[in-house]
Each structure stands twice: as structure tokens, then as C-alpha cells.
C-alpha positions as CSV (number, residue, x, y, z in Angstrom):
1,X,54.5,220.6,171.5
2,X,54.0,217.9,174.7
3,X,51.0,217.9,177.2
4,X,52.4,218.0,180.3
5,X,49.4,216.1,181.9
6,X,49.5,213.0,180.0
7,X,53.2,212.8,179.8
8,X,53.0,212.7,184.0
9,X,49.7,209.9,184.0
10,X,52.3,207.4,181.0
11,X,54.9,208.3,183.7
12,X,53.1,207.3,186.6
13,X,51.6,204.2,184.6
14,X,55.4,202.9,185.0
15,X,56.4,203.6,181.2
16,X,59.3,204.7,179.5
17,X,60.4,207.0,176.8
18,X,60.1,205.5,174.2
19,X,56.9,204.1,174.9
20,X,55.1,207.2,175.8
21,X,56.7,209.2,172.8
22,X,55.0,206.2,170.4
23,X,51.5,207.1,172.0
24,X,51.8,210.4,171.8
25,X,53.3,210.7,168.5
26,X,56.5,212.6,169.5
27,X,59.9,212.1,169.9
28,X,61.6,210.2,172.2
29,X,64.2,212.8,173.5
30,X,60.9,215.5,173.5
31,X,60.2,213.1,176.5
32,X,62.9,212.5,177.8
33,X,63.4,216.6,178.6
34,X,59.7,216.6,179.5
35,X,60.3,214.2,182.3
36,X,64.3,215.3,183.5
37,X,62.7,218.6,183.9
38,X,58.9,218.4,184.7
39,X,59.0,215.0,186.9
40,X,62.3,214.2,189.0
41,X,60.1,214.1,192.0
42,X,58.2,211.7,190.6
43,X,60.9,209.6,189.8
44,X,60.7,206.9,192.9
45,X,56.5,206.5,192.2
46,X,57.5,205.3,188.6
47,X,59.8,203.2,189.5
48,X,57.1,201.0,192.0
49,X,54.7,201.5,188.6
50,X,57.1,199.7,186.3
51,X,58.2,197.1,188.6
52,X,53.8,196.4,189.7
53,X,53.3,197.0,185.3
54,X,55.7,194.0,184.9
55,X,54.2,191.6,188.0
56,X,50.8,192.3,186.1
57,X,52.1,191.5,182.5
58,X,53.9,188.4,184.2
59,X,50.9,187.1,185.2
60,X,49.2,187.8,182.4
61,X,51.2,185.8,180.6
62,X,51.3,183.2,182.1
63,X,48.0,182.7,182.9
64,X,47.4,183.0,178.7
65,X,50.0,180.0,178.2
66,X,48.9,177.6,180.7
67,X,46.0,177.0,178.8
68,X,48.1,176.4,175.4
69,X,51.6,176.3,174.9
70,X,53.3,178.4,172.5
71,X,54.1,174.7,170.1
72,X,50.6,173.5,170.7
73,X,48.9,177.2,169.3
74,X,51.8,177.3,166.7
75,X,50.6,173.4,165.5
76,X,47.1,174.2,166.0
77,X,47.5,177.8,163.6
78,X,50.0,176.9,160.7
79,X,48.3,178.7,158.5
80,X,49.0,182.4,159.8
81,X,53.0,181.1,159.7
82,X,55.8,180.1,157.8
83,X,59.6,178.5,158.0
84,X,62.4,180.2,157.7
85,X,65.6,178.9,155.9
86,X,67.0,178.2,159.5
87,X,63.9,176.1,160.8
88,X,62.5,178.6,163.1
89,X,58.9,178.9,161.9
90,X,57.9,182.7,162.6
91,X,54.7,184.7,161.6
92,X,54.1,185.8,158.1
93,X,53.5,189.5,158.0
94,X,51.5,188.4,154.4
95,X,49.1,187.2,155.6
96,X,48.9,188.1,159.3
97,X,49.4,191.0,159.6
98,X,48.2,192.3,162.7
99,X,48.1,189.6,165.6
100,X,47.1,189.8,169.4
101,X,50.0,190.4,171.5
102,X,49.8,186.5,173.0
103,X,49.7,184.9,170.0
104,X,53.4,183.6,169.6
105,X,55.5,185.4,167.6
106,X,58.3,182.9,167.1
107,X,58.8,179.2,167.8
108,X,63.0,178.2,167.4
109,X,64.3,175.2,166.4
110,X,65.9,173.1,168.1
111,X,67.2,170.7,165.8
112,X,69.9,173.1,164.0
113,X,72.7,172.8,163.7
114,X,75.3,176.1,164.5
């Protein structure tokens, strides 16, 4: 059973149904139905929160990348990355199963043949 107050708070923070379902460890369809039935009148506030959240993530990402680029980070931390067959450099999940949100996940090989 979903807690409507928790769903409401997360919805007003700008999270969408799949994100709310993951946080509350429930089904996405149940969260969607809860939002449709109980929070139709909060749609405008949700949309504003989504835009604010997106802008905050964009600003934080900009600040994080301002000091060191993704390619420079990967070159300095080669031990947690592996190279794919196509030349892309990706995180090695065996070496680093958990990484922070601002760790680059992939560096695409610009010189590969298509």
C-alpha cells in the first residue's frame, strides 16, 4: 500500500512516477494511478518543480565539469575503466561497482569506423 503523503511530497519535488516508484520500492503503475486519482490539481506545481530540478542538475553538472573534463578525469583514473571492442572507454563494473553521480560513465571513441 502506498503512502499518499510520501507520493505527494516526492511528486511536488519534481520526481516522475518511475523515480517515485524506485524510491518507495513499489510498482510504477501503482504510483501513476495514485497521482492520477489524488494529485490532478498539483500538476502545475509539479511542472514548476521539474523545471527547477532540471536547472539545478544542469548548474551542478556545469560546476563539476568546469574544473576537470570527462576525458581528463578518465585519463587520471584509468584503473576503474575498460575499453570496449569499438574503442569506447566505459566503467568496469567489476572494479568499481558503485560510483558517484558525477563520475563519467563513457568516453566515446571519436576515431572509430562506422
